[in-house]
C-alpha positions in Angstrom: 157.6 92.1 129.8 154.7 89.5 130.4 152.2 91.9 130.4 152.9 93.3 127.2 151.5 90.6 125.1 148.2 90.8 127.0 147.7 94.5 126.3 148.4 93.9 122.7 145.7 91.0 122.7 143.1 92.9 124.6 143.8 95.9 122.4 143.4 93.7 119.2 140.2 92.4 120.7 138.8 95.9 121.3 139.7 97.4 117.6 138.0 94.1 116.0 135.0 94.0 118.0 132.8 96.3 115.7 133.8 93.8 112.7 132.7 90.9 114.9 129.5 92.4 115.9 128.9 93.4 112.1 129.3 89.7 111.4 127.0 88.3 113.9 124.2 90.2 111.9 125.1 89.6 108.5 122.7 87.6 106.2 124.0 85.5 103.6 121.7 87.3 101.1 120.6 91.0 100.9 117.6 92.3 102.6 115.1 93.9 100.4 112.5 96.3 102.1 109.4 96.6 100.3 107.0 99.5 101.0 103.1 99.1 101.0 100.3 101.3 99.7 101.0 104.7 98.9 104.4 104.0 100.0 108.1 105.3 98.6 111.8 104.3 99.2 112.7 108.0 100.3 110.1 111.0 100.2 112.2 114.1 100.5 115.0 113.0 103.0 112.5 110.6 105.1 112.9 106.9 104.4 109.5 104.9 104.7 111.1 102.3 106.7 112.5 105.1 108.7 116.0 104.6 109.9 115.8 100.7 109.5 117.8 100.3 106.6 120.4 102.9 108.0 120.8 100.5 111.6 121.1 97.3 109.7 124.0 98.3 107.5 125.8 99.8 110.5 125.3 96.1 111.7 126.9 94.8 108.6 123.7 93.6 106.7 123.6 94.6 103.1 119.7 96.0 102.3 118.4 97.8 99.7 115.2 99.5 99.7 113.3 99.7 95.9 110.4 101.8 95.0 107.3 100.4 93.4 104.4 102.1 92.3 102.8 103.7 95.2 99.0 102.7 94.2 98.5 99.7 92.0 97.8 96.2 92.2 100.2 93.4 93.8 101.1 91.7 90.5 102.2 94.8 88.7 104.4 96.0 91.6 105.5 92.5 92.1 106.8 92.5 88.3 108.4 96.0 89.1 110.1 94.4 92.2 111.0 91.7 90.2 112.9 93.7 88.0 114.8 95.4 90.6 115.5 92.3 92.4 117.3 91.1 89.4 119.5 94.0 88.9 120.3 93.4 92.6 121.6 90.1 92.1 123.6 91.2 89.2 125.3 94.2 91.2 126.0 91.8 94.5 126.4 88.6 93.0 124.2 87.1 95.4 122.1 84.1 94.4 118.9 85.3 96.2 117.6 87.8 98.5 115.4 88.0 101.6 112.0 90.2 101.2 110.4 92.2 103.9 107.2 93.9 103.1 105.2 95.7 105.0 101.3 96.1 104.3 100.7 95.6 100.7 104.6 95.0 100.3 103.9 91.5 101.9 101.3 90.6 98.8 104.2 92.3 96.4 107.0 90.3 98.0 104.6 87.1 97.7 104.1 87.5 94.0 107.6 87.6 93.5 108.6 84.5 95.9 105.9 82.6 93.9 106.6 82.9 90.4 110.7 83.2 91.2 111.2 81.2 94.4 114.7 80.7 93.2 115.5 84.0 93.5 114.0 84.3 97.1 115.7 83.0 100.4 112.6 84.3 102.2 109.5 86.2 102.5 108.5 88.5 106.0 105.4 90.1 106.3 105.0 93.2 108.7 101.4 93.9 109.3 100.9 92.6 105.8 97.3 92.5 104.2 97.4 88.9 103.5 93.6 88.3 103.7 92.7 91.9 102.7 91.4 95.0 104.9 87.9 95.7 106.0 88.7 99.3 105.4 89.2 98.7 101.6 86.0 96.7 101.5 84.0 99.8 102.8 85.6 102.0 100.0 84.9 99.4 97.5 81.4 99.0 98.5 80.9 102.5 97.4 82.6 102.5 94.1 80.0 101.1 91.7 81.5 100.2 88.2 81.4 103.1 86.1 79.8 105.5 88.8 81.0 109.1 89.2 82.2 108.0 92.9 84.6 105.6 91.0 85.7 107.8 88.5 86.6 110.6 91.5 88.3 108.3 93.7 90.4 106.7 90.7 91.1 110.4 89.5 92.0 111.8 92.8 94.2 108.6 94.0 96.3 108.2 91.0 97.3 111.7 90.7 98.2 111.5 94.8 100.1 108.4 93.9 101.7 110.3 91.0 102.6 113.2 93.5 104.5 110.3 96.0 106.5 108.9 93.1 107.4 112.5 91.7 108.7 113.3 94.8 110.5 110.0 95.7 112.0 110.5 92.4 110.4 107.7 90.5 108.1 109.5 88.3 108.1 107.0 85.7 106.2 104.4 87.9 102.3 104.0 86.7 99.4 104.3 89.0 96.0 102.2 89.4 93.7 102.9 92.4 91.2 100.6 91.1 93.8 98.0 90.8 95.3 98.4 94.4 91.8 98.3 95.7 90.9 95.1 94.0 94.2 93.3 95.4 93.3 94.6 99.2 90.1 93.9 99.4 88.7 90.7 100.9 87.7 89.2 97.8 90.9 90.5 95.6 92.9 89.0 98.5 91.3 85.7 98.2 91.7 85.5 94.7 95.4 86.4 95.2 95.7 84.0 97.5 94.6 81.2 95.5 97.0 82.2 93.1 99.8 82.6 95.4 99.2 80.4 98.1 102.7 79.9 99.3 103.5 80.6 103.3 99.7 80.8 104.1 98.3 79.0 107.2 95.8 76.4 106.4 93.0 78.5 108.1 93.0 82.4 108.6 94.5 83.6 112.2 96.3 80.0 112.5 100.3 79.8 112.6 101.7 78.4 109.5 105.0 76.5 108.3 108.1 78.4 108.3 109.4 76.5 105.3 106.8 76.1 102.2 106.8 74.0 99.6 108.6 76.4 97.3 111.7 76.5 99.5 111.0 80.0 100.8 111.0 80.7 104.3 108.1 82.5 105.6 107.5 85.0 108.5 105.5 87.6 110.1 104.6 89.8 112.7 102.1 92.8 113.3 100.8 95.0 116.0 96.9 95.7 117.5 97.1 98.9 119.3 96.4 102.2 117.7 97.3 105.3 120.3 101.0 104.5 121.1 102.5 107.6 121.7 101.2 110.9 123.0 103.5 112.9 120.4 102.4 111.0 117.4 99.5 112.8 115.9 99.6 110.1 113.3 98.0 107.6 115.9 94.6 109.3 115.7 94.2 108.2 111.9 95.3 104.4 113.3 92.4 104.8 115.8 89.8 106.3 113.3 90.6 103.2 111.0 90.4 100.9 113.8 86.8 101.4 114.2 86.0 99.9 110.9 87.6 96.6 111.5 86.4 94.2 113.3 88.4 92.3 116.2 92.1 93.5 117.0 94.0 95.3 114.4 96.8 97.8 114.1 94.5 100.4 112.6 94.5 99.4 109.1 95.2 95.8 109.1 93.5 93.1 111.5 95.5 90.8 113.4 94.2 87.5 111.4 94.7 89.1 108.2 98.5 89.9 109.2 99.5 86.0 109.5 101.6 84.2 107.3 104.2 81.6 107.4 105.6 81.2 111.2 104.3 84.2 113.2 106.5 85.5 115.1 104.1 87.7 117.2 100.8 89.4 116.3 100.1 91.5 119.3 102.8 94.1 119.5 102.2 97.5 121.1 102.3 99.1 118.0 99.8 100.3 114.9 100.4 100.0 111.1 102.8 102.6 111.3 104.8 102.3 114.5 105.9 98.7 112.6 107.8 100.6 109.9 109.3 103.3 112.9 107.4 106.1 111.8 106.3 108.9 112.5 109.9 109.6 112.9 110.5 106.8 115.3 107.5 107.6 117.9 106.3 104.5 119.4 105.3 103.0 122.4 107.4 103.2 125.5 105.6 100.1 126.8 107.1 98.3 123.8 110.5 97.2 122.0 111.9 99.6 119.4 110.6 98.8 116.3 114.2 98.8 114.8 115.1 96.3 117.2 112.5 93.8 115.8 114.3 93.9 112.4 117.7 93.6 114.1 116.6 90.7 115.7 114.8 89.1 112.7 118.1 89.6 110.8 119.8 87.9 113.3 117.2 84.7 112.9 117.8 85.0 109.5 121.5 84.6 109.7 121.2 81.8 111.8 118.8 79.8 109.2 121.9 80.4 106.9 119.6 83.1 105.1 
């Protein structure tokens, strides 16, 4: 008879264990994933942050993946994001959100945190273009204002961004190729950083402060390898992109440009797409699963009370 209470106790622990595990990785504030240039929330059934929101939600985290313009300036995208954040807060009754932005999504998130820090608990840059992109500089160099090249580039990429938004169910979002190029060029990023400096290290490529003067926590991580999985054909585009960037990069963004706030790690064996678990989860077997980086970071935020 003495064994019965013990059996019941063990059974109760087993039944409650999923709830206990979920609670351990639940943040105080919702997590909002912000896509980058030519990105989307969900395109024909494929998430931009592939399988990441699904796993985090299974862990017990409240996650939102809003869509902003696929191609536009970081300020315009930031205003779009702010509107959606206000809706998320109204829906959840939360006071703040944790923003995780990839590529241009980092600038987009930083803009919101700068103008409305009262709504933002943290900003995390994943392969973020915080100091611009050398590839964008090369493109911008060829686009003389008023030239045929500028007109054609704007026409083609505005249309491409429109198709992305249409297929992802967000056809109402405006596209502005020149606005995006201005935000992501080195010079444009420098101007952006003067307006919205929170979270930046004192000098490029250095470690920044985790907690900024506006009361928002800032973090970043990125990769420095392009060919990571023989089965992933998208790696070739990352390799090609890296040829035009000085120093180590993830194929689109240099290691130093990715730095923001507390740099968790800037040399994962990942390229720009691996950082969001694309293409369909293919990544280096010699590196941690990208999804685990997000899970670990959610735990980090939870321990900070965010």
